[in-house]
Residue, then its C-alpha position, 0 to 999 in steps of 0.5 A: m036469776l036475782n039470787a045470782l046477781e045478789v050474790v055475784t054483786t055482794v061478792v064483787v062489793g066484799v072483795m073491794v072492800g077487802v083489797e081496800f081494807g088491806v091497803a089501809f091496814v096492811m100494805t100502807p104501814i108496811l110501805n111506811a116503814l120501809p126506808e124513804d126511797s123505798g116506801q116512796l117508791g112502793h108507794a108509786h107503784g101501788g098508786r100505778m097498779l091499783g089506780a089502773v084497776m080500782p076505777f072499773w072495780y068501783v063503778g063496776s060495783l055501783v053497775l052491780v048494785g043499781v041493777w040489784a036495785v031495779a031488779g029486786r024493787h019489789h022485794d024486802g031489802t030494796g031500801l038497804v041495796v038503794t042506801s048501799g049504792a048511795l054510799l057507793i056513789l059518795s065513795v066515787v065522788m070521794s075518789l075523784l075529788l080527794l084521792v085521785p088527785i094526790n094518787n096522780r101526783n104520788k105514782a110519778w113521784t121518784p126520789e128525784n122528783r118527789p116534793a118536800d111535803w110528799k110524806q104529808q100528801l101520802n098521810r092526807w091520802g091515808r086519811f081520806h083513805y080510812v074514811r073511804v073505807a069506812v063508806i064501802i064497809a057500810a055499803f058492804t054491810l048493807l047489801v049483806a042486810a039485804l040478803a037476810 
């Protein structure tokens, strides 16, 4: 049973990392290359769509890691799992304090109501997102190492 939990947790966190990596290094550059209105509308739509899903994915990943840490507390690699959980907590805190406030503004913007500094706000979100991606990649790496 623990083996199944380890695999499911690693896959769930790994897919989340893949999505966030894709947002940072594929979707954002594509949207930024579109003409102003199209790019900004794409960012807003992405903010609404992923903003609705990612909270459950982050919290669900954290819960799975927590269950793994408790269920496997007497096994090798538990320290790696606990550290991974701490990094996922950091990613949630970063999200709530740094990324969500910008995303909540962005998802309501249209070409008619966006603020003059909308590009700067999206760039700030992008910089925070790069850091968050690095944090969740580290968390995922620790989970993979714990399996070995």
